[in-house]
N, C-alpha and C positions, 0 to 999 in steps of 0.2 A: 491542417494546422501548423503554424510556424513554431519554431523553437528557436530561441536566441540565447546565448549565454552571456549574462549580466545586464545591466541596465542601460540597454542601448537597443536601438531598432533601426533597421534600412527603411522601414515605412514611416513617414512623418506623419500619418494620419493619426489624429486623436483616438484615443482609446477609452473604453470604460474598463476599470482595472479593479481586480481584488488580490490580497495579499495575505499568504499564510504557509503553513508547513504541508497542509492537506494530506498528511499521513491516513492512509486506509480510504480517503475518498468516501466518507459515509455518507450518510442520509443528510446530516447537518450541512457538511462539505455541499452536498447535491443541491440543495435546498440554496444555498447562497449562490452557487453557480447560476440557478435557474433564475434567482432575482436579480443577479447581474445582466443576464441575456434579456429578460423582458424589458429592463430599464434601457439597456443599450441599444436595442432595436428601433423604437421609435425615434431615437435620435441618430441614427445611421451611424453608429459607433460600432468598432468591432470589441470582442471581448478579449481581455488579457489577463492572464493570472502570474503572480511573482511568487515563485517559491524559492526556498533556500535550500543550500547542499554543500556541506552537511547540515542537518536540524542543529539549530544554536546551543541546544542542550549537548548534543555530540560533541561539540566544538570546546566548551567550556567544562563539563565535566562527563568526560566519556565512559567511565565506569559507572556512572549514575543515570546516564541517559536512557530513556524507555527504550524498549525493541523495537525495531520498525515494523509496521504492519505490510508495508509495500516499498518496493526499490523505485529508483528513479524512473525505470523505464515502465513498470507496472501504473506508476502514476500517471506518465504521460499517456499511455495507452486507454487510461480511465477519462481523462481528461478528452482525448479526440472522441470517445463514444459520447461526451457530453455536450459535444460542438463547441468547444472551447477554441476560439479564433487563433490565438498566440498564447505562448508560454515563455516566460522570463527566467531561467535557471541562473540564480545569482549565488556565485560562490562566497559561502559565509567563512571569513577567515578574520586575521587580527586588524587588519584595515577596515574591515566592514564593521565588524564589533564595536569600534571607536567611533564610528559616524554618529554624529549627534542625531536625535529626533527631527529637529530643525532640518538640517542638510539632508536627510532622508527624504523630507517631505519634498523639498524643492527638486532632489533629483528625479521623483515620480514625475513633477510638471515639467522639468527642463527636457529631462532624457527619454521620457516616454509619450510626452506630449499627452498628459493623464486629464480628462476632461470630467471624469466622474470615478468616484472610488468607492467601493462597498467593503466593508470589514467586519468581522465578528467581534461581538460586544466584549471579548475578553483580550483582544488583540493589543500587544503592546510591542513597541519597537524603538529602536536608536539605541544609544549608548545607556548602559544601566537600565533598560526599558523603559525610559524616562518618558516616551511618547504614548498618547493615546488618542481617543477618538477625538476629545474635545479640542485638543492641540492641532490635529490635522483639519478638523473642522474649521478652526480659526485661520489657519495658514491658507486654508482652500479658498475660503470665500474672498481673501486678499488676493490671491493670485488667479480666480476665475474658475477655480474647478469645485464641483459638489461632492460632498461627502456624506455618506448615508452609513447607519450601522443596522447588521442583521442581528436579531436576538437567536438566543439558542433553540435548537429543536430538541423536543422530547418525546419519549414513548413511555406510556404507564407510568408516567412522573419521574423518570430516570434521564436526564440529560445526556443526548446522544452526542459520544466525543471519542477521539481516538483511544482514551483512557478506559471507556466503558467498553469498546471493542477489546482491547488488549484484556480486560480483566474477564471477559465471557471465555475468550480463546483459552487463557490461562486456566479457567475453570473446567474446560471442554464442553462449554455450553456452546455447541456450534449454531443453534436454533437463536439463540439470542442475539450471538455474534450477526448471523444475516439478517436479524430484524434490523438491527443498526446500520448493517452496510447497504441494505435493499439487494444483496445477491449474497451467494455463497462465499465465505472466505477463500482467497485461492493465493497460490504462490505459482509464479511462472519462471522459468529459466531454459537453459541450454542442457541437451542430454549429453553427459560427459561419461567417460569410461569409469568404471568401479573396479572393483576386485574380483567380479564374476563369482561372489559366492552364492548370490541368489540361483543363479543357473544352475550350480552345483547341486544346491538342495530340491532342484526341479520347480523353482519358482524365479525364473529370468526378470530381473528388473531393468527399469528405466532409472537413472541415478539422474536427477535434477540439480544442478548447480545453484548453491545457495550464495545470494550476494552479501548476505551478513550472518555472523557465527551464533546469533541469538535468535533463533526463531520465536514468535509467540505463541506457540503451542507445540506439544510433544506427544507421542503416541502413537498408536495403530488406528487408522481411519478408513472409511469407505468413501471414494473418490470418484469424481469424474475428471476425463482428461481430454482435453483439446488441443491440436495446434497445427501448423504448418502443412496444410492439406489434408489432414487425417480428419474421420469422423469423430463423433463425440464418442468416447470409449469409457466403459466402466473399469474399475479396479479396487486395489486394497493398497494403501500406503503406509510405510515406517518413516516416521519423522523424529529422530532421535540420534543416540550416540552410540547405539548397538552395543550394549554392555556385554552381552554373551562373546561377541569376537575382539571387541576392542578395549583397552584399558586408556581412561581419558581421551577417549574419541571425540572428534569433533561432529556436531550435528550434520547429518546426512538425511535428506530426501530420496527415498526408495519408492518407485511405484510398480507393482506387479498389475500388469493390465491383462484383463481376461481374454483367453482365446486371441493372442496377438503375438506375433514371432518376427514381425518386420524390423529390418535394421533401420534405427532411428537415431543414431549418434548425430551430434550437431544441430538437431531440430529443436525449435523452441516450443515448449509446450507448457499449457496451463492446467494446474490441478487445482479442481475445485474440492474442498474438504466438506463433505456431507453430513459425517457422522463418527461420532469417536467410539472405536469398538473396546479399546482398555489403554490402560498406561504400558510404557514399556518396562519388559522385565529381564531380568539377567537369569538365564538357563543353565543347567548343570552341563550339558553338552549341544551337539550340534542335531541329534536325532530329538531330542526334547523340544529344541527349536523349530525344527521340521514340522513335529506334530502339531505345534501351535500355530504354526502359519498354516496349514491345511486347514484348522479350524477357522483361522481368520477369514481365510477366502470362502469358506462354505457360510460363514455369518454374513459375510459382505454382499455374497450373491443372495442370501435371504433377505436382506435388508433391502435390496433393489427390487425383488420381488413382492415384498409388502409395500413399497413406496412409490414404484413406478406405474 
């Protein structure tokens, strides 16, 4: 998979393109990418995805923007598994925000040699979100490229969307989130040094670097861990601010991997969230916290016995 920064390409071959934020790369996104590939293959066109960084809502109203489901690296890794040929990561800044919808469409055609565009039925673009499917279809017919719309995908009457995934995760309903994503929700990142408290309490943890300060879920979870030449491993994870040991702390993802003592600093791990055990709680002392961790580990192991 080729990755380009911006609206340009070193390969002038025409492409079949789709555009969006693709946060979470859920089943709706996957259906769109599948349809793009099915249309592109008979035409001999490579598939291309245009994504924005940061999310436009993060640019305009950062305090009100939704929490991210996936980092850019995670998004790119998922695109690769879905056989996307190339990705264009477009920097969303003040200049880009001021681009008119008409200029944006012309840029797609002229800079990316677009021959086919597939967009979601709710996609809006250009300055003040003035562009829509009708405008792109009109200009596409004038410029010689075809435009089609992909309608929403639903599950049991619920429209699958990044918003629906966030809501499920916020409620601790990991099964619903998995149904919308087509896979367990996961967070990946590099293992960094922590304060050593887990090891001190008898439960050493791998501390996963978080790319954003607002994860879409918090609590204590049953997890699977995979990465960098390691086997698929079982564990229990804490994702939160650790109120027993910190005041006004930032969210931290700590994973205690069962029966594992290897040194894995700087390795890149993926943590799959399988089941929520409980919410985060502030305990009176470290002894009470240790007792609860022992119970969490026991409950997580019991969950694997029942579900594996």
